N, C-alpha and C positions, 0 to 999 in steps of 0.2 A: 706296235709297242708291246703287244701282248701275244702270247701263243694262243691258238684256238683252245677253247675250253667248253665242255658241255655243262659246266656249273656256273652259276652267277659268280662274278668276280668281286670279292671283298678282301681287302688287305688291311693290315693294322700297323700302326707305329706305336712303339712301347711308350709308357709314361716317362717323361723326363727328356726324351729326345726333342730336338728343335724341330717341331713338326713342319713349318714352312720350308726350312732349310732342307729337310729330307725330301720333301716333295720336289723341290727344284733340282736337287742333286740327282735323283733317279731319272727325272724327265730329261735333263741335259745328257746324262749318260746314254739314255735310250736313243737320242737323236744325234749323238756325236758324229756318226758316220753318214748322216743323211744330208740332203741338200738344205740350204738355209731356210727355204720356204716351208719345209716339212713341219718345223716346229710351230709355224703360224697356223697350221691346221688342227693343232691340239686344242681341245675345248676343256677348260677347267671351271667348274662351278664350286664356289667357296661359300662358307657359312656366313661370313660378315664382310663388310666393306673394309674393315681393318685388315682382315686376312688377305683380301685382294691387293691392298697397297703393299703389304709386306712381300707378297709373291712377286709383284711387279718390281719392287726394289731389288730383290734377290736375282731375278732373271736379268735385270739390267746391269748387274754388277759384272765386271769382267769385259770380255771381248764383245764388240757390237753384234747384235743378233736381232732377228725378228722375234717378237714375243708371241706366246700363245694367247688365245682369246680367254680372258678371265672375267667371269661375271659372278656376282653374288646371287644366292638363291632368291633374293627378293627382286631380282631384275631378270627373271626368266623370259619376260616378254621381249627382251632383246634378241632372243634366239628364234623368235617366230614373228619377225617383222611383217606387217601387213595382215596379221590374223585379226579377225573381228572381235576384239576385246572391248568390254565397256570401259569408259573413261573413269579414272580413279577419283573418288571423292576425297578432297583434303580432310584431314582429321578435324581441323577446326570447324569446317562446315558441318561435319557429322555431329560434332559435339553440340553445336548450336541447335541443330535440328532435333536431336534427342532432348535437349533442354526444353525446347518449345513443346514437345510432346509430354514431358514430365511435369511442367509447371502447373497445368490445370489440376493435376492430382495433388500437388503440394498446397494449392490454394483451397482445395475442398475440405469440408469438415472431416475429421478423422484421418488426416494426412499421415502417410507412413513415415514421414521424416519432416524436419523443419525446413522452412524455405531456404535457409542458408546452405542447405546440402544440395542445392540444385545441380551445380556443376560436378560435385563429387559423385552424385548418382549418375550423371551423364557419362562421366569417365568410366564408372563401374560397368554401366550397360555397354559402352563401347568396347571394353575389354571382353565382356561376354560375347559380343558379336564377333570380335576377332577370333575368339576360340571356336565359336560355332562354325565359322567359315574355314578356319584352319583344320578342324577335324571333320569337315564335311557333314555337319549335323544340321538338318533342316529345322528352322524355328518351329514349324508345326509339331515336331516331335516333342518339343518342350511343353507345348500346351496340351499335348495328349497324355502327359504323365498322370498316373493314378496316384493321388495323394490323399485318398480317404483315410488311410491309416497314419498319415503324418500329422504333425501338430498344425494348429490353425495358422501359425506363422508362415509355414511353407505354402499353405493353400493361398494365403494372402499374397505371398511373394509371386506365385504363378499368375495371379490376377494382374499384378504390376508388370510382369514380363510380357503381357500382351502388347506393351509398347514396342518391344523388339519386332514382333510380327507386323505391327502397324508401320514401323519405320521401313522394314524390308519391302512391304507392299508399296509404300509411297515412293521409295527410291527407284523401283522398277528396274529395267535392264539398261537404261541409258547411262547409269552411273553405278559404281560399285565401291565398296569399302576396299582398302588395300589388300586385306587378306582374301576377300572374295575374288578380287581380280587376280591375285597370285594363284589361287586354286584353279581358276579358269585357264590361266596361261599354262600352268603345269599340266592340266588335263589335255589341252590342245597339243602341247609339245610331246607328251607321251603317246597320244594318238598318232601324231606324225611319225614318231619313231617306230610305232608298231607297223605302220604301213610301209615305211621306207627307212629301215635302220641305218644310221650313219656308219660308214666304214672307217672313218677316222676316229682316233681315241677321244673318249669323253670321260672326264674324271669328276667325281663329287668328293671333295676333300674337306675335312674339318667338322662336318656335321655329325651329330649323334642320333638324328632321327627322332627327336623329342616331339616335334609337331607333325601332325598328320600329313600335311602337304609335302613337307620335306621328306618324310618317310616314303611316300609314294614315289617321289622323284628318285630317291636312292635305290629303291627296288627296281625301278625301270632301267636306270643306268647300269646297275649290276648285271642285267640280262643282255645288254647290248654286245655285239660281236667284239668291239674294242672298248667297251665300257668298264669302269672300275670304280668302286667306292673305297676310299681310304679313310679308315677310322682313327681318330686321334686318341691317344692314351688307352690303347687296347691292351688288356692285361693278359700276357701269355702264360702267367704263372697260375691261372685259375684252373683247377682240375675239371675233368669231364663231369664229375658228379655235381659240382657246384653249378656249372652251366646248365645241367639238366634241371637242377632245383629252380634256377631263375626262369628257364623257359616253361617249366611246368606251371609256375605261378602266373604266367601270362594267360592261362586258361581259367584262372580262378575268378569267377564273376562276383564272388561274395565279398572280396576285400582287395586292398591294394598292398598286400603284405610286403613284397620285396622291391617295390619301385624305388625305394630309397637307396638301393645298391648302385654303386657307380657304373657297373657293367650291365645293368638291367636292359637298357635300350639296345645295346649290342646283342644281347641274348634274344630279344624280340625280333630284331632285324634278321639274325641268323635263322631263327625258326621260320620266319616268313619266306625266306629264300631256300629253306630246306638244307641248311649248311650246318656242319658240326664246327662250332667255334674253335675247338682245340686243334682240329686237323685241316679244316677247309678255309681258314683265314690266316694265310701266311704273313710273314713280316714284309712290309713294303721296302723298307731299308732303314739303316741306322741302328744304333745301340743305345740303351739307357745308360746315363752317366754312372749309375750305381745299381746294377742288376740285383745284387744281394739285398740292398735296401728295398727295392721294388718287391722282391719276394716276401720280405718281412711285412711290408705294408699290405700286400695282397692277402697274406694270412690274417692280419689284424682286421681286415674288412670283410671277412667271410660272413655271409648272411646268417641271421639268427638261427634258422633251422639246422645249420651245420657248424655252429660255433664249437661244437664238441671236437672238431678237427684240430683245435688248438692243442688238445691233449695228445692226439695221435700223431700229428705232424710237427708240433712244436719241439718235442725233444730231439728231433732229427736236425733241427736248425742249429748247427754247431758254432757258427762264428757271429754271434750277436754283436760283439764289440766292433767288428769290421763293418757290419751292416749299419751301425749307428755312429760310426766315427765322425761323420760330417753332419751330424744331426744334433741340434741344441734345443733346449726347452726353457723358455722364459715364462715364469709364473710370477707376475708382478702383483704387489698388494693392491694397487689402484690403477685406473686407466692412465693417469698422468705419468706414473712411473713406467708403465708399459710403453707409452709413446716415447719417452725420453730414452729408454733402453734401446728401442728400435732405431732411434736417431743415431745413437752411439754406434750401433752395429753398421748402419749405412755409412757413417763417416769413416769407420775403420776400413770397410771394404773399398771405399774410394781412395783412401791412403795407400792401400795395397794394390791399386791398379785394377780392381775388379769392377764389373758391373753388378749392381745390386738393385733389387726391387722389393718393395713392400707390397704384398698381395693381400687384399682384404676387401670384403664387401661393406665394411664399416667406414662410411665417409667421415664421420666424426673423428675416428682414429687417424684417418689419413690427414685431416686438417691439423690435428695435434702434432703429428710427426713433422709435417711441413713447417709448422711454427717452431718446433724444437730445432730443426735444421738451420733456421735463420741465424742462430747464434754463431754459426760458422760461415755465414753468408752463402749457404747452399740452398738453391731453389730447386726442388725436385721436379722432374717432368711428370706431372700428375695427369694421368689419362682422362680422369673424370672431370678435372678442373673444379670450378666452383659454380654452384647454382647461380644463375643470373640474378635471382632475387637477393643474393648476398653480396653482389659486387657493388662498388660505389654508384655506378649509374642505375643499377636495379634498385638499390635502397633509396636513391634520390627520387626516382619515378614513383615508387611505392609511397614514399612520404608525401609527395605532392598530391597523389591520389587520395590518401587518407584525409588530407586537409580539404579536398574538394567534397568529400563525403560528409565529414563531420565539421563541427565548429572549430574556429581557429584558437585552440587553447594555447596559453603562454608556453607551456612545455613543448608542444609540437612545433610551434612557430620558431622558437629559439633553436630547436634541433635542426630545422630546415635552414635557418640563417647560418648556422655553424657548419653545415655540410660542405666538404671541400670542393664540391662542384658549383655551389651557389656563387654567382657574380664572378665568374672566372674569365670573362671576355674583355673586361675593361681594365683600367689602370688603377682603380681605387679599391682594390681588394683589402688593403691595409685599413683604409677608412671604414670600410664595411665591417671588418672584424672588430674595430674599436667601438663602432656604434652598436654592434650586437652585444658586446660586453657591457657597455653602459646601460643598454636597454634591459639586459638581464638583471643587473643589479637594481635598477629602478623597479622592475616587476617583482623582484623578491621583497623589496621594502614595501611595496604597495599591496602585495598579495593579490594580484589580478589573475583571475582564472582564465579570462580571454583577453585578447588584444583587440581593442576597438579604436576607432578614430579619436575618441575622447582620451583614451589612454595615451596614444601617441602624441596628441596635442599637449597633454600634461607633461610628457617626457621632454618635449622640445620647448617648453615654456621658457621665456627669457631669463628666468631665475635658475633654470636647470641646465639643459643642454641645447641651446638654440643653434649651435654649430651643426647639428645633425638634422636640421629642418628638411633639407632636400632629400636626405636619405629616408627620413620618415615618410615623406610624400611618395617615394618609390614603394616603400613597404605598404602604404595604404592602397596603392594601385594593385599590388600583388594580392592583398587580402580581398580586394573587390573582385579580381578575376577568379580567385578561388571560391568565392561565394556566389558567383553568377550561375543561375540555373542553366542546364544544358538539355537540349532535346533528347528524348529517350530513344536513341538509335545508336548502334555500335559505332558507326562511322563518325557521328558527331561527338561521341564520348571520347574516342581515341584522338580525334583531331584537337579537341579542346584540351585534353590532358597533355598532349605533346606540346601544343602551343604554349601553355602556361609553363611547363617544365623548361622549355627552351628559353622563354622570357626570363625566368628566374636565374637560369644558368648564365645567361648573357649579361644581365644587369642593364641599367638605363643607358650606359654609354657605349655598350658593345655593339658589334655589327654581325656577330656570328651566333654560335650556340655554346660558347665557352668550351669546357672540357667534357661536355656531356657525351659526345660520340667518339671520343679519342681512345686510343690504345685498344687492345684486344677486347676488353670488356665492353667498351663503348660501341665498337663495331658489331660485336655479337648481339648486344642489346638492340641496336638499330635494326638488325635483321629480324629479331623477334617482333619488334614493333611493326615492321613492314608486313609481316605475316598477318598481323591483326588488321592491317589497313587494306585487306582484300576488298576491292570494290563490289564483288559479287555478294558479300555479306554485309555491306555497309548499312543497308536499310533495316537490318535485323533489329526488331524492337528489344531494347535492353535498358533497364533502369541503371542509374549510376551505381547502386549497390551491387547489382548483378554484374555490371561491367568490372567492378573492383574484384569480385570473386573470380571472374574469368581471367583477368589480368594476373592475379596472384597465382592461380594454378598454372597458367602458361609460363610464367617466369620461374616458378619453382621447378618445372620440368626441363628448362633450358640450362645449358652449361657453357662456360667459357674457359679457355686454357691460356695460360701465360707461357707461350712457346718461345718467345724472343729471348728470355733470360734464364730459362731452365737448364739444369745440368743434364747432359745426355746419358750419364752413367749412373744417376740416382733417380729411380723411378718409383712411382706409386701407381699401382694397377688395381682395377677391379678384377674379379675372377674371370670375366670374359676376355679381358685384354691379355691375361696370363697365358691363354691358349695359343696366342699368336707369336709370342716372343720368347727368347731364351736368355737367361742371365747366369752369372757365376754364383751369386748368392740370392736365394729366395727366402724372404721372411713372410711367413704365413701369420698375419696378425688378426686379433679379434676372434680367436678360436674358442668361442663360448656358445652354448646353446642359445638360440634366439638371435645370434649375430651371424655365425657361420657354423651350421646352417641357420638361415633366418627362419623365424616362425612363419608358417604358411599364412598368407593373407586370408582372413576369414571371408568366406563366400556368403554375401548377404542374400543370394538368390536361390541357391540350390544346396541341398544336403549332399553328403557323400553318396548315399544310396541313389539319389536322383541323378547325380553326375554320372555314376556308373551305368545307370539304366539308359541314358540317352547317348552314351559313348564319349563323354568329355574326359579331360585329363584329371588325374587325382592330385591332391595337394602334395603327396609324397614325390611326385615327379620332380618338383623343384628341389627337394632335398637330394634326390638322386643326382641331379645335375650339379649341385654343390659338392656332393661327394666325389663326382668325377673330376671337378676342378681341383679338389683337395688332392686326389690321387695323382693328378698330373703335376701339381705344384710341388708336392713333397718329394718328387723324383728329381729335382734339380741337383746340380753337382754339390752344392752346400746349402743346407736348409736350417732355418731357425723357426721353431714353432713358438707362438707367443699368445699369451692370454693374461687377463687380469682376474685375480681371485674375487674381486668385488667391483661392482659398478656403483652408480650414484644411489641406488636403492637398496641393494641387498647383496648377499653372497651369490656368486655366479656358479654355473654348472659347466664343466669343461665340455667342449664339443664332443659328440659321441665318438668321433674317429680318434681324437686324442685320448679319450677315456679307454677305447679299445686298445690302442697302441701301448699306453702305459700299463694297462692291466696285463696285456700279453707279455710285455717285457718283465714286469714284476713277477708274474707267474713262472716264467722260464728261468730267471736268474736272481730273483729276490731284489732287495733294495740295499744291500751292503755297499760299503764305500766304493768299491771298484766295479759295481754292477753297471750295465749299460744305462739304465734309467737314471741312476745317480750321477753318472758322468754327463749325461745330457743336461740334467738340472744344474750341475756345477758349471758347465760351459755357459748356460743361460744366465746363471747368477753373476757371472763375471760382468756381463753388460749392465745388470742392475746395480752392481757395486760401483762401476765407473759412473753411471748416471747419478747415483746418490752423491758421489764425490764432486760432481760438477757444481752442484749448488751448495755444497758444504762450505762454511767459512774457513779461511786459512787459520784463523785463530779464534778462540772462544770469545765472543763479545762480552764486554763487561756489562753486567745487569744495570739497568737504570735505577736511580735512587729516587726516593720520594721527595719531590722538590718543595722547598720553602724559600723562594727568592726574597731577598731583602734589598729593595732598590733604595736610592738616596731619598731623603725626606722630602726634598723639593719636587720629587716626581710622584709622591703619594697624594692621593685625592683627599680633600677635606670636605667634599660635598657628597652627601649620600642621599639616595632615595629611601623611602620607608621600606621598600622591598629589598634593598641592599643589605639591611641589617641581618636578616636571616642568612644571606649568603656569606656575610662576614663571619657569622658564627659557624656555619656548617662547612663552607668551602672558601676560605679566604683567597685562595689562588684565583678564583673567578673574579674577585674584585681587582686583583693585581692585573690580570689579563685585560679586563674591561677598561680600567682607568689609566694604569701606568703604560701598558702596551697599546692602548687605544683600539682594542679588537672588539668585534661584535659578531655574534653568530649570524650567519646568513640564513634567511628563511628559505624553505623549499620553493623551487620554482613552480611546482604544482601545489597550490594551497590545499590543505586537507582540513576536514572538520575536527580540529583538535579540541582538547579541553579548554585551551586558552581562548579560542574563537567562541566556543560555547559560552564561556564566562563573559566575554565582551558583549555578545549579543544579548544575553539575559540581563546584564547590567543596563544596557541601553533601553531594553523593554521596561524594566522597573523604573528607570529615570523618567521616561516619557509618561508612563502611567501615573506616577506620583506627582507629576507637574500640575495635575488638576485635582481638586478636592474630591474626596470619596462621597458617594451618595448612597443608593440602595444596592444590595448585593447583586441583584440580577443585572442591572445596568452596568455596574462596575465590572462584573465578570465579562460581559459582552465587550465592553471597552478594552479591557485587558487583552482579550483574545484578538480583537481587531488590531490593536497596536502590535501584538506579537506577530500576527500574520504579515503586517506591513513591514516590520523590521526584518523578519526572516527573509521576505522576498527581496529586500534591498541588499542584504548582507550575505546571505547563504545561497550560493549558486547551485547547490545539489538538491534536486527535488525530493529525493528519498530522505535526505537528512532534514530538510525543512519539514517534511511530514512527520518525521520521528520527533523532532524537537517541539513542534506545535502540539503533537499528541501529549507529550510530557507536560507542557504548560497547561493544556486543557485539563489534565488530571489534577493539577495542584492549584488551579486558579481559585476555586471557591475557598479553600482553606487558607491560601496565601492572603486573600483579601480579608478574610475574617481575622487572621493574625495581624494584618496591617491595621485594621480598625482598633484592635487592642493596643498596638504600639502607639497609635496616634492618640489614644485616650490617656496615655501616660506622659507623652511629650509631643511637642509641636515641631514638625520638620522645619529646619531653617534653610536647607539647601542640599543639593546633590552634585556629585562630581566636582567637589570644591577644591581648587588648587591652593596649595599652601607651601610656604617656605620660610625658614627662620634660621638665624644663627644663634646657637645656644649661648645664652648670656655668659660672659667671662671665658669664652672658648673661641677656637678658630673653626669649629665644625658647623657646617650648614646642612640642614635637613630639608628635604623637599619631597613633595608627594601629592597625592590626590585622594581625598576622602570620599568614599562612595556616598555617604549620607551623614548629616549631623542634625540631631534634634535637641530641643531645649525643654527641660522639665519645668513645671510651675515654679520650682524654687530657684530657677535660673541656672542650674547645673546642666551640663551637656551630656548627651548620649551619642556615641559614635558607632555607626553600623558599617558592616562590610558584607556584601552579598557573596555567597559561596554556592557554586553549582555542584561542587563535589561534597565530600564529607567535611563539615566544619571541624576545626582543630579542637582538641580537648583542652581543659584548663592547664594540665601539665605541659602540653606542647606550647601553649601560649607563654607559660612561665619561662621556658628554657630556650625555645627556638623561634616560634612563629610570633614575633613581637611587633608585627606591623601596626595593629590597632593600639598597642600600648605606646608605641612611638608617636602615633598620631595624637594620642591623648596628651603627651608631653608637648607636642607642637601646638595643640589647641590652647593649652593653658598659658602658652607664651604668645597667643594671638597670631598664630602663623597663617590661619585660613582667611581668605578674602571675604570681607563683609561680616565676619563673625568675631566680635570682641573677645579678648581673653576671658576665660571663665573656667571654673572648676569643672572637671569631667567626672560625672558620677559613675559611669560604667561604659564598657565597650562590649559590643555584641556582634556575632556572626549570624547572618540570616541565611539559613540553608534554603536553596531553591531546588533541592533534590526531592525525591518522592517522600522522604521522611519529614521535610520542612522543619528540621531541627534547628533551634536557635540556641547557640552557646555563647557564653561570655563571662565576664567577671566584673564585680564591683571594685572600683579602684580605691576604696577605703578598706579593702579586706586585708587583714594581716593575721597570720597564725604561726606560732612557733612551737615546735616540739623538740624532743631529744634527737630525732632523726632528720627532721627537715624543717626549714623555715619557708613559709609561703607568704610572700609579700607582694601585693599588687598595687601598692601605693605609688602615686605618680612620682613623688620625690625619690622613692627607691628606684623606680624604673629609670628615671633620668640619671641618677647617680651611676647605676650600672651601665647605662648607655655611654656616659662620658668616659667611664673606666675602659670600656671596650674600644672606643674610638681612640683614646689616648694610648692604649696598648699598641696600636698599629702606627703610632707616630714616634716609635723608638727605633733607632737605626739597628738595634740588635734583634728586632722582631721581624721574622720572615712571614710571608703569606703561604701558609701550609696548604697543600692540596688535599681535598676530601677529609677535612678535619673531623666532621661529625655528620656524615651523610645520613639521610633518613633511612635509606636502604643501601645495602652494600652494592647492589647492582644498579642503583640509580645512576642514570647517565647525565653527566654535566656537559655544558657547552664547550668546556675547555679541557676535558679529560684527555683528549688526544694530544693536546699541546703539553700536558703534564706527563705524557707517556704512561698513563694509567693502564695497567695490564702487564707492564714490565715490572711492576712492583704491586704490592697489595697493602691493605690497611694495617697489617701486623708490623710493617716496617716503620722505623722512626724517621721523621723528616730530616733532610739534610739542608741546612741553611746555606744559601749562596749569596754572598754580599756583592751587589752589583754597583758599578760606578757609572 
């Protein structure tokens, strides 16, 4: 296949050429006149399994032929069958073994990390082990590092890294990590070739030599008589001087200066083989789709020490317009707009009969674009798929596991019952969904934090929902399974977990596992589960919490793809996949610093200096690989560069390569209207404009008007609670919604320690405490706090909130009791939480409510109290808005309250139960008139004003205005959304709508 050569054989394919297609094209041409079996002797070693599949597909296309032997670099052992290689240790086994070694350190005092970080640390150490093996660095070299001049953190880190040496010693030679086994296989293969070089062609294609093991294989193959290394995305436009700059930096042991350049690894390979990259690495075959653009991009990517070449070589670049003719730049204001603009570009390419791909390392952007394409029923072929943890089966299994670990809160149980996989094997799915809905409404009304047997019994009470008794019995059995203790072993945990999940998916009447393991996501999820069910590790001691952490990390790393319904011409690729395939339109998305290139992962174990000393890779290596992916992708026939100017947190910074390209173009031609950079932005803005028009309404919607509905009189309520009066004054629309429409705000499914709950609990504490006579201060204080503790334990399910509220009551107990002694010296308590209702004489209006407390003075007059856990209202607030106690006084004087005869009310008071313990109120015989204001708290006046207010809303011409006099402009009402508040504001006049 090759002529004899006294130099190692390295060839390149320019950026933008379809690399796999060019490999196959030249191979077939070389073997065109040879016997059919000759091609079968060709050995091709590729960088990924994906590249192998593409080559097999291309070789198989056309006339029938024997295929060459194609193996990925990770399967070198296939070339040395029978060699004494250690058995590979599965990654999960290694992870558990490392976790076992780490756990004692996390349990010890002064642990370097929390216990919850167990498997994260195990994964991090496993990654370090892979790198040590890949770069052929002995763990002993780590422990021999001199760190006296380093910070204490790094010295402590080295102590922790002794675990690596312990693990390597324990694993011995009978087993090996995948990278260690690959290193051993590569060495064996190279030794075999040194002794007996193969005379048939051997190719290494697609690799950049970024890992030590692959680099050694490439140098060995390049020296074989019929061996060759074919480099992807090799830049033929880079001058000699730049190659020399890159190769000189390879000897710089003080820094990693130029490793972020896309051609750096090729420069290192050429230097190791004593080749001149400019003259000794010829073109394998093929031509870049746009050589002029490649030359421009190459110039923009010149390394920092020679960026001055922009000034010397840039002016000679005459045809910038032609170089950028098929290049567009999208600069979206937000990520959402970027995703929609990309979706528009993909849809347009599809309409034009082109293949198009979004290339991005940002999985969030990929999912946004996929969601945007659904509006046209286009499902893209997403190479990365979705993480198993985000698929329906993955979410379902994670949810079941969370309930096994924690208590069965109402919110979590309802979410599980609503999951589309729950009870999908029987015929009663509809009954199940109805029961779930009714249970949710019941829980919201009851404010239950957890679901217990008692709660379910109350739900199926004969007066409530007895038709769901069988369903509730099934739910009880599920909750019992979820709360059953499990032996602390991995095998037991996974078996129990899957058994419970399958039981819930099946339902009581099913015979299978419902839809749990169906479709691609279900099948891939089952494969991941079977990996965890390895009998070799079944006895591994693992608590349920640790099992949950292991399960979460395992599923987050797994992916599934929906290949059955995806469109073959609309693709979403990661940067790795883009090396293998060619398309008509490439959209490079997410070109911001921190995304592409990604921020280097922080190394918790070794500083940069320490990594360089032991011979490990630098963080800039990953940036260099990303730069190489960028240089290859931007060389496609037609390219769109895309970024968002802002993300969820702040303004973004363009990717360094985009910055360089735009700066170079601006420097060469300016930014006038017809300049190349302006034209690129104009072409990109077109997609943004189309995207904006997609969601723009055809006509300008009419703004909502401030509502004031006026329903018929026979639909208007004539019965009010004492708290309704303030609503009728401040927000009449709430009364209309509650009584005329019959609506009621739903309580949250997850109860929270709100001010309303606090008030209810404190009221109950005061009622129980005052049900017995007072004695001495010390015993009264003790009894008060004992009652508080009991009531809080019964009513408040949050320990931290109980402690906080009890602390508050402890602080006010003595003063509260002293004040209570004073109150009882003035009047005798008659009752607490007294229900009352009355029809106002001579009217149709009925008042109802509950008085917190009523006392009687020696002169027979009454005093009405209301407990306030917040700030009690002022006298002016009571006069105009907060009229609850004043209305209760009217009711009391008409004998409305049970067991308390009608009597004159002397005063009404609010008893503050906040830290200030402020008591505010008014005497009901108070009257004061001035030129500016009349203050009148007399009961007769209050009743007259009350009648006037109620009669006002019994006129057909009077509407129920929304937000008439809210206490605060931003105060949220229960029915603001129904009134479409936000589409109008308080400055607008209400519009009365007469209803029939």
